[in-house]
GUMAR-144098 format. One record per residue (C-alpha): x, y, z; residue number from 1. Coordinates in steps of 0.02 Angstrom, whole numbers. Layout:
NUKOL      u      v      w seq
NUKOL      X      Y      Z NUM
...
# end
This chain:
NUKOL      u      v      w seq
NUKOL    496   2089    443   1
NUKOL    492   2086    608   2
NUKOL    460   1935    717   3
NUKOL    324   1949    881   4
NUKOL    485   1908    986   5
NUKOL    591   2052    918   6
NUKOL    420   2145    937   7
NUKOL    410   2078   1144   8
NUKOL    589   2120   1170   9
NUKOL    581   2312   1089  10
NUKOL    423   2345   1176  11
NUKOL    515   2264   1330  12
NUKOL    664   2382   1301  13
NUKOL    552   2546   1264  14
NUKOL    482   2514   1430  15
NUKOL    637   2494   1527  16
NUKOL    724   2629   1460  17
NUKOL    607   2776   1573  18
NUKOL    579   2667   1700  19
NUKOL    717   2563   1800  20
NUKOL    841   2615   1682  21
NUKOL    878   2793   1733  22
NUKOL    996   2762   1838  23
NUKOL   1117   2758   1719  24
NUKOL   1092   2914   1639  25
NUKOL   1116   3011   1811  26
NUKOL   1248   3178   1825  27
NUKOL   1347   3074   1931  28
NUKOL   1342   2921   1804  29
NUKOL   1385   3016   1674  30
NUKOL   1525   3153   1753  31
NUKOL   1568   2989   1813  32
NUKOL   1639   2971   1579  33
NUKOL   1667   3112   1563  34
NUKOL   1809   3128   1706  35
NUKOL   1874   2964   1639  36
NUKOL   1816   2890   1476  37
NUKOL   1909   2751   1525  38
NUKOL   1785   2702   1697  39
NUKOL   1645   2658   1559  40
NUKOL   1722   2488   1536  41
NUKOL   1825   2359   1621  42
NUKOL   2021   2347   1639  43
NUKOL   2062   2225   1537  44
NUKOL   1920   2268   1398  45
NUKOL   1998   2426   1414  46
NUKOL   2174   2373   1390  47
NUKOL   2114   2240   1232  48
NUKOL   2035   2415   1151  49
NUKOL   2187   2526   1183  50
NUKOL   2293   2397   1093  51
NUKOL   2185   2388    953  52
NUKOL   2161   2548    935  53
NUKOL   2324   2674   1002  54
NUKOL   2238   2798    943  55
NUKOL   2061   2826    939  56
NUKOL   2075   3019    882  57
NUKOL   1945   3022    710  58
NUKOL   1926   2827    693  59
NUKOL   1746   2777    623  60
NUKOL   1673   2681    765  61
NUKOL   1487   2573    787  62
NUKOL   1414   2521    933  63
NUKOL   1288   2404    884  64
NUKOL   1168   2355   1041  65
NUKOL   1227   2492   1149  66
NUKOL   1122   2497   1294  67
NUKOL   1147   2634   1416  68
NUKOL   1266   2714   1288  69
NUKOL   1407   2740   1406  70
NUKOL   1519   2646   1301  71
NUKOL   1461   2769   1125  72
NUKOL   1497   2919   1239  73
NUKOL   1691   2839   1303  74
NUKOL   1711   2807   1131  75
NUKOL   1684   3002   1088  76
NUKOL   1768   3078   1231  77
NUKOL   1924   2995   1170  78
NUKOL   1912   3044   1001  79
NUKOL   1823   2941    894  80
NUKOL   1670   2955    774  81
NUKOL   1548   2861    842  82
NUKOL   1376   2798    791  83
NUKOL   1248   2703    922  84
NUKOL   1149   2574    848  85
NUKOL    998   2499    942  86
NUKOL    818   2451    902  87
NUKOL    717   2528   1055  88
NUKOL    698   2708    990  89
NUKOL    671   2749   1172  90
NUKOL    886   2698   1215  91
NUKOL    907   2831   1097  92
NUKOL    800   2938   1107  93
NUKOL    859   2951   1270  94
NUKOL   1048   2933   1256  95
NUKOL   1028   3068   1099  96
NUKOL    979   3223   1255  97
NUKOL   1122   3161   1359  98
NUKOL   1228   3188   1203  99
NUKOL   1138   3346   1152 100
NUKOL   1148   3425   1323 101
NUKOL   1333   3394   1322 102
NUKOL   1364   3423   1138 103
NUKOL   1454   3291   1079 104
NUKOL   1413   3270    906 105
NUKOL   1358   3058    908 106
NUKOL   1258   2984    777 107
NUKOL   1130   2871    825 108
NUKOL   1042   2760    707 109
NUKOL    902   2645    771 110
NUKOL    928   2470    681 111
NUKOL    937   2274    741 112
NUKOL   1099   2210    755 113
NUKOL   1067   2089    677 114
NUKOL   1025   2180    549 115
NUKOL   1122   2328    517 116
NUKOL   1025   2366    368 117
NUKOL   1057   2551    381 118
NUKOL   1264   2547    417 119
NUKOL   1357   2542    223 120
NUKOL   1481   2396    209 121
NUKOL   1675   2433    261 122
NUKOL   1626   2593    353 123
NUKOL   1708   2565    524 124
NUKOL   1873   2550    618 125
NUKOL   1803   2507    739 126
NUKOL   1649   2378    808 127
NUKOL   1619   2368   1003 128
NUKOL   1497   2239   1071 129
NUKOL   1464   2278   1264 130
NUKOL   1413   2182   1416 131
NUKOL   1190   2114   1391 132
NUKOL   1190   2108   1213 133
NUKOL   1225   1899   1157 134
NUKOL   1082   1837   1281 135
NUKOL    976   1966   1158 136
NUKOL   1022   1889    979 137
NUKOL    934   1751    900 138
NUKOL   1048   1720    753 139
NUKOL   1222   1750    808 140
NUKOL   1286   1728    628 141
NUKOL   1183   1872    566 142
NUKOL   1229   1957    681 143
NUKOL   1412   1930    657 144
NUKOL   1396   1940    471 145
NUKOL   1349   2092    473 146
NUKOL   1460   2158    598 147
NUKOL   1613   2101    499 148
NUKOL   1515   2166    322 149
NUKOL   1513   2336    431 150
NUKOL   1706   2340    467 151
NUKOL   1851   2413    365 152
NUKOL   1970   2260    316 153
NUKOL   2102   2255    432 154
NUKOL   1986   2333    538 155
NUKOL   1938   2310    746 156
NUKOL   1806   2186    823 157
NUKOL   1785   2191   1037 158
NUKOL   1637   2089   1132 159
NUKOL   1639   2088   1316 160
NUKOL   1487   1981   1404 161
NUKOL   1439   1917   1545 162
NUKOL   1551   1741   1540 163
NUKOL   1457   1570   1460 164
NUKOL   1516   1452   1585 165
NUKOL   1407   1537   1733 166
NUKOL   1250   1540   1638 167
NUKOL   1212   1351   1717 168
NUKOL   1223   1419   1886 169
NUKOL   1137   1618   1852 170
NUKOL   1225   1727   1938 171
NUKOL   1147   1746   2111 172
NUKOL   1283   1745   2263 173
NUKOL   1263   1578   2366 174
NUKOL   1339   1463   2498 175
NUKOL   1341   1303   2367 176
NUKOL   1331   1295   2162 177
NUKOL   1135   1227   2097 178
NUKOL   1134   1201   1927 179
NUKOL    973   1278   1847 180
NUKOL    992   1222   1682 181
NUKOL   1125   1124   1579 182
NUKOL   1270   1216   1482 183
NUKOL   1211   1181   1305 184
NUKOL   1041   1232   1321 185
NUKOL   1032   1401   1252 186
NUKOL    852   1432   1217 187
NUKOL    755   1532   1203 188
NUKOL    692   1583   1382 189
NUKOL    553   1655   1461 190
NUKOL    408   1800   1428 191
NUKOL    552   1908   1342 192
NUKOL    651   1785   1236 193
NUKOL    820   1753   1301 194
NUKOL    970   1651   1262 195
NUKOL   1127   1583   1354 196
NUKOL   1237   1550   1221 197
NUKOL   1428   1435   1253 198
NUKOL   1582   1493   1184 199
NUKOL   1567   1374   1026 200
NUKOL   1402   1470    978 201
NUKOL   1497   1609   1014 202
NUKOL   1662   1592    931 203
NUKOL   1616   1484    773 204
NUKOL   1476   1645    744 205
NUKOL   1646   1751    727 206
NUKOL   1719   1630    627 207
NUKOL   1612   1611    482 208
NUKOL   1591   1786    476 209
NUKOL   1770   1793    418 210
NUKOL   1823   1868    579 211
NUKOL   1985   1812    609 212
NUKOL   2004   1770    825 213
NUKOL   2169   1870    879 214
NUKOL   2158   1887   1088 215
NUKOL   2037   1836   1210 216
NUKOL   2024   1863   1404 217
NUKOL   1922   1776   1537 218
NUKOL   1898   1910   1693 219
NUKOL   1843   1913   1884 220
NUKOL   1729   2035   1961 221
NUKOL   1807   2189   2012 222
NUKOL   1683   2208   2159 223
NUKOL   1560   2098   2254 224
NUKOL   1418   2234   2149 225
NUKOL   1437   2086   1996 226
NUKOL   1330   1972   2107 227
NUKOL   1181   2076   2174 228
NUKOL   1015   2078   2071 229
NUKOL   1022   2277   2014 230
NUKOL    870   2260   1999 231
NUKOL    822   2219   2188 232
NUKOL    940   2357   2223 233
NUKOL   1020   2282   2354 234
NUKOL   1186   2332   2349 235
NUKOL   1149   2481   2405 236
NUKOL   1133   2404   2586 237
NUKOL   1307   2294   2578 238
NUKOL   1413   2356   2660 239
NUKOL   1617   2368   2573 240
NUKOL   1686   2201   2685 241
NUKOL   1515   2110   2639 242
NUKOL   1533   2150   2453 243
NUKOL   1710   2111   2448 244
NUKOL   1673   1945   2539 245
NUKOL   1554   1903   2375 246
NUKOL   1699   1894   2273 247
NUKOL   1789   1764   2399 248
NUKOL   1766   1584   2320 249
NUKOL   1782   1479   2485 250
NUKOL   1634   1601   2524 251
NUKOL   1533   1612   2342 252
NUKOL   1585   1472   2243 253
NUKOL   1537   1528   2110 254
NUKOL   1679   1659   2113 255
NUKOL   1771   1539   2058 256
NUKOL   1728   1545   1914 257
NUKOL   1788   1673   1764 258
NUKOL   1648   1815   1774 259
NUKOL   1670   1901   1618 260
NUKOL   1726   1871   1440 261
NUKOL   1829   1985   1309 262
NUKOL   1862   1960   1140 263
NUKOL   1973   2053    978 264
NUKOL   1941   1988    814 265
NUKOL   2010   2069    654 266
NUKOL   1919   2056    486 267
# end
């Protein structure tokens, strides 16, 4: 049974897929991934992936909550057999059009990341979740239990997402730090429900699922565009120098905190 909050989120993503999301599917965006598949990942996260899976050729990879599918396309180009899962039909349809145009053999499955009911147990060598997944998850234990379930023994999972330390402050650049909510206020927030999980929530869900955490990295943004609200498209109006200033913690105090988090765990 699908609850009302899930329906709200799904309907919103189906709408967004055809409104503000097409910029992630431009020829320029896809060409960049084709030319350099590693560009779909933060450099440190990519380093963690290559250490966990030195050779992706023929490996089975699942990307739950696949979103823009950039990671999916990158894994395919690296030789993996990839399954893209998302509960937004539109996101999958739009991504499948790109895959078909490029002649890429990628499996697309409409499924809830907290259930993965259409995925058999012990099928995958590697599971990856990218930026923006955890904020939509209302049951971390269910998500990690099912991601652990679909992994083969000794399989690896890597996550990449906004660092929870930023959650109390938002991510809007400012000359001073303004607390907008306590760190332990996790949600749900907003008409389209979102959640702001703590590190302990993520780590404890991983551990309780049977995954063994082997490595963690806290990273900084690659450039100042991190601090720009992409829905406002302000980044196009800022010079390179202005974007660099946003990464200077003396000008933008939030830049003193890590912006990204990656964790590698094994089954």
